N, C-alpha and C positions, 0 to 999 in steps of 0.2 A: 609569212614571217619576215620582218625587216631585220637584217642582221646587225644594223648599226645602232648605237646608243643615241646618237644625235641624228634625227631625220624628221622630215615632215612632208605633208602634201603641199607643195609650193604652188601658189597660183602664178600663172604666166601673165601677171599684171604689174606694170610699173617699169621703171628704168632698169635695163639689164646691167647686172653688176659683175658677174663672173660665175665660175663653176661652183656647184655644191661640193664641199670637201668629202662628202660621204658617197655620192654616186656620180659626180661630175656632170650632172645636168645643169642647165643654165638657171641661175637665180635672178628673178626680177623683183625689185623692191624699191619703193620710195614712200615717204609718209603721206603724200597727197593722193596718189593713185590708190593706195591701200585704204585710205580713209573713205574716198568716194565709193570704193567697192564694198564698204562695210566691214573690212577686216580689222580695223583698229578704231578706237573710239574718238580720237581727235588727230588732226593732221600734223603731228609733231614727232620729233625724234630727239633722243639724248645720246650723244656719242662719247664714249670713254676710250682712252688708250694712252700709253706712254709715248713720248715724242719719237717720231721716226717709224711708227708702226702702220701708218696709212690712214689716219683720221681725215686729213685734208684731201687725200686722194678720193675717198668716198664722197666727200662734199663736192669735189670737182666734178665727179661723175653725175651727181644729183643736179648740180647747177646746170650742166650742159643738157642733160636729159629732160629736165623739167622745163627749161627755157624752150626747148624744141616743142614741148607739148603745150606751150602757151602760158606758162607760169614764170614770170620774170624774176630772176634772182635779185635779192636785195641784201647786200653784205654791209651791215652796220658796224663798222670798226674792224677793218682787216689790218691787224697789227703788223704782220710780216709782209703785207702787200702781195701775198701769194696768189690771190684770186684776181688781181687787176688785169693781167694779160688775157685771161679767159673772158672776163667781162668785156674788155675792149674788142676781142675777136667776135663776141656775140653782138656787137653794136651798142653795148651799154655805155653808161656814163661812169667815169672814175673821178672822184673828188679827192684830192690830196690835202690833208690837213697837217699843218706844222706851225710852230711859233713863228710869227712874222709873215706867214703866208696867207692865213685866213683867221677871222675871228668869228666866234659863235656867241651870240647874245642870248643868255638864258632867259631873258625877259621877252624875247621875240615870240610873238604868237603865231608866226610862221604860216604854214599852209592852211591851218584851220581858220585863221582870220581871213586869209585870201579867199577861201571857199565861202565863208560867211558873207563877204562883200558881194560875191557873184550870185549867191543864192537869194539875197534880198530882192533882186530884180526879177526873180522867177515867178513870184506870186505864190500859188499853192504847189506843194510837192506832189507831183502827179502819180507816183507809184503807190497804189493802195495796199500792196503786199508788204511794204516797208513800214516799220514803226512810226516813221515820220510822215507817212503818206496821209494827205488830207490836212496837214498843218500849213499855216501861212509861212511863206519863205522867211519873213522877219522873225518869226518865233524860232524856226530852225537855226537861223543865223545867230540869234541870241544864245541858244543852247551851245552852239559851236564856240562862241566867244568865251562862255563860261568854262567849257571844257579846256580851251586853250589856256585860260588863266590858271586853272587847276594844274595842268601839266607844267606850266612855267614855275609855279610855286613849288611843286614837287621836285623839279630839277634843281632849283636854288637850295632847297632843303638838303638834297643829295650832295651838292657841292659843299655846303656848310659842314655836313657830317664828315666829308673827306678831309677838309682842312682841320677841323677840330679833333678828328680821330675818335669821336664819341658821339653818341646820340644827342640831339637837341632836346631841350625841355619842351613839354607839350605847348606851353604858352608861346615859346619862341617860334614854333612851327605855325601857330595861329597868327602871330605877328607877321610872319613872312607872307602868309596867304592874304591877310587883310591889306598889307602894304603893297603887294603885287597888284591887287585890284585898284587901290587908290592911285598908284603911280600911273597906271594905264588910263584912268579917268582924267588925270591931270595932263599927261604928256602923250603925244601921238606915237613916238617911238622911243620909249625910255630904255636906258641901259642900267647896268648894275649900280653904278655910282649914283644914279638918280634915285634908286631905291634906298640907298644908304642916306642920301640927303633928306629924304622924306622921313625916315625913322629918326634922324637927328633933329629934324625940325620939330617933331613932337616933344623932344627933350629940351629944346632951347626957346622956342617962340610959340605964341598962340597961332593957331592955324586951323583950317577946316578939317585937317586930318587928325588933330590931337584927340578929339573925343573918341573916335573909333579905335585909335591905337591904345589909348589908356584903357578902354573897355576890354580890348583883346588881351592886354597884360594884367587885367584886374588891378589897375593902379588908381588910387583915389586922390593922389596929389602928384604934382610935377616931380617932386623928389622921388616918389615911388616909381614913377615911370622911368626916370633916368637910371635908377638902380636896376630895374627889370631889364632894360634894353642894352645895358652896357656890354655885357659879354657877347650878345648877338652882334652888336656893332663891331666889336673886336674881331669876331670871326669873319664877318662879311668884308671888313677892310683887309683882312689877310688874303681873301680871294682877289680883291682888286689890286692890292699893292704887292702881293707875293708872286710866285712863279706862274700862277694861273691867270694873272691879270692880263698878260699879253694876248691871251686867247679869249677870255670871257668878259673883258670890260671894253666893249665897243659894239657897234652895230654889226649884225650878221652880214658877212661878205659872200656867203655861198648858201644857196638854197638846195635842200634835198628834195629831188623830184622822183616820183615813182611811176611816171606815165610812159617811160621808155620800155618797149617790149623786150629789149635786150638787157634790161635790168640796170642796176647801178651798184657801185661799191664806194665806201668811204675808206680810203687808203691812209693808214696811220703809220706806214713804214718809217717815215722820217721822224717819228716821235718815239721810236723804240728805246732811245737812250734818255728820254725825258724823265723827270721825276715821276716816280710810280703813281703818286697821287694826281699829278697833272694828266698822265696817260689815262688813268681810270676815270677822271672827270670828263675827258673828251669822249671816252667810250660811252658813258651813260648819257652824255649830251646828244651824241649822234643817235643813240637808241631812242631817246625821247623825241627828237625832231623827226626821226624816221617813221616811228609808229604814228605820230601825229599826221604825217603826210599821207600815210595809208588811210587813216580815218577820213581825212579831207577828200581824198580821191573817191572814196566810197560815197560820201555825201554829194559830191558833184555828179557822180554817175546817177544817183537816185533822183537828182534834180534834172537829169537829161542834159547835163553840161559837159560830160566827159565819159570815157569808157573805163570801166574797172576790170583789171586783170588780177585774178587771185595771185598774190606774190608768194615766192618762196624765200623766207627770211633766214639768214645765216647769222648766228651769234657765236663768235669764237672767243677763246681765252676767258671764259666766264668767271673763273676763280679770281682773276686779278682785282677787279673792283670790289668783289664781295668780301674780301678778307681785310679791307683797310679800315672799316669802321663798323660799329654795331648798327644794325638795321639796314645795311646796304643790300643784303640778300632780298629782303622784303621789298625794298625800293625798286630794285631791278625787276623783280617779279611784277610789281605794279606798273612800271614803265613799259614793260614788254607785252602788255595786254592792249589790244585795240578796244577802245571803249564803245565804239559805235557798231562794230561788226566783228565777227570772228572768222572772216573769210580769208585766212592766211594759212600757209604751211610754214613750218618752222623747224629749225634744227639748232640745238645748243651743243657746243663742243667744249670739252674740258679734259683734263688729264686722268682723273681718278675719282671714284666715289668717295675716297678718303679726303679729298679736298675739302669736303664739308666739315671735317673735324678741325680744320684750321680756323674756322670762323669764330668770331668772338663771343657769341651768345648761343644759348640753347635754341632760341627762336630762329636765329639765322641758320643754324645747322638743320633744323627741321624744315625750313623753307627750301634750302638747297637740295636736300634729299627729296623733297616733294617734287622738284622739277623733274627728277628721274621717274618718280612714282607716277606722276600724272602724264608723262609722255606717252604718246601712242605706241612707240616702240623704243627699245634701248638697244644700241649697237655697241658691242665691246670688242676692241682690238686687244693686243697683248696687255695684260695687267698682272700685278703681283697678287699672290693668293689672298693676302689680307685686304687688298683693295676689292677683290671679288666678294669677300666675306662681308664687307661694309654694306653691300646691297641687301643683306639679310634684314636690315632695319626697314626695308621698303617692301612693296608687294611684288618686286621682281624676284621670283623664286627660281633657283637654278639647281639642277641635279648634279650629282658628283662628276659625271662625265663632262658636262658643260663647264664646270669649274676647272677640271683638269685641262681641258683644251685651252681655255682662255689663259690660264697660268703658263701652259707650255709654250704658247706663242711669244711669250715675253723675252725669253733668253736665247741667245745663239747656242748652237750645239757644239761648236768647236772654236778654237782660236786661230784657225788657219786664215791667212789673208785671202779675201775673195774680191776679185775685181771684175767689172763688166768689160766687154770688148773695147769700150771707149776709154778705159783706164780708170774709171771712177769706181769707188767702192760699191760692191753689191749690197743691197739691203739685207738685213738679217732674215733668217729663214721664216720667221713668223710675220714678216711684213705683208700687209694686205689681207691677212686672215682675220675674219671677224665673225662674231656670233650675233645674229639678229634675234632679239627676244621680244615677243609679244605676250602680254599678260595672259597666263593660262595655257600657253601653247609651248611645245617643245622648240628649242632654239634651232635656227638654221645656220650652219657653219658654211661660210662662203669665202672664196678667194677673190678679192676685188682686183680686176685687171683693167689697167688703162691702155688705150690705144696710143699709137705714136703721136698723133696730133695733140692729144691731151698731155702727154709727157713733155712735149716741146713747150706747152703753155703753162705747165705746172712744175716748177723746179724749186723745191724747198732748200736745196743745197747749191744755189747758183754761184755763190762766191767761191766754194771749193772747186767747182768746175772751171771757173775763170782762172783760178790760181794754177790749175793744171795746164790750161792753155798757154799761159804766160811762160811756164816753166819749159814747155815744149817749143817755145819760140814762135808761137802763132800770133 
């Protein structure tokens, strides 16, 4: 008989996290290793917890452990810059994005187009076990270009939704898709203002594009077309001429590469004080370009032109862009899928299951909850009781003792000042305690423990520490 309410037969497979809180044996766990062992249905995790309870510490351990096992970490949008020191230590690339520092062209076909150009010269794709095996290189390249055009139009639709604060009409989305293809047929490296010019050309002058644009908007006269496209042009001009323009109206100045075995991180720390819509736009843009780069690397590997390492993708602060416009949750879900292969491990990090309740539409809320429901595992740090109850709407079932534990980790047990030997505040008693839930199994309660090297590279309260050093005259 096992005397504890929370306990399970833990496999010694995966990254070591720390002691089990019921019997103090070591817990090994990560979404990729458990997936490969057949313990979970897909290599993904959803992590919940209020700030300061240890979410990023768990991600830090997974990044280091999985990188050591050959799965390079890809952090698409590190808002706090908290993972950059570790990525640099692992030999990875860190790209800092900020207004005036880099521009991201949403029309850039990026890594997918580069891969298409290289594959054209290959001839036949040699791997018969791949869906593209036996296809001419030119055909695969054409498919990759079409996929890149689709990703570009989806990203522009997302930017337009953020600026407008509302969903686009269906014909407006069609217009963007058609215009994206047309502007690439006309110009080698178009930018967003070129797309606007093309849409306006259809409203002002006869041209080769007017027939397709009028058909896309179901316009039978020039006056009908001008009326149909007016609001869309206002929205797109708001991107170019508003706060987003400095980042999105120009050629891409930095390429996201995923071939470094030490991984990479897109550091957005310098944008933390930017307009929330601008920050959200940069986040979804880096996700879009990042996942496209993964697809491109896979295709190059299938053509014998590169090596593909299954990456571990980290998506943090998920709630920020989701809450800003209707349809953003579905758009993020769409952008975060690799279209050509599913060979990635992934973790999404957010504060609470109740974040979904803040989303503007029922469809968005269902999509957000579905991210947790479809995850291979759910990891919960300290949460309020009503946040735990929000998971009842999903397939993540919890018993009474599991609920009590997660809720108890949320609050400190006293108001006594508690400081570490270095003079800095000690974390609350519940910090680092997490419940790992796999569908249909009893939860595993674990204390995540970082070693000294990880602590020196992962400091979410760096400025408070530096304040103390100045006060002591160092």
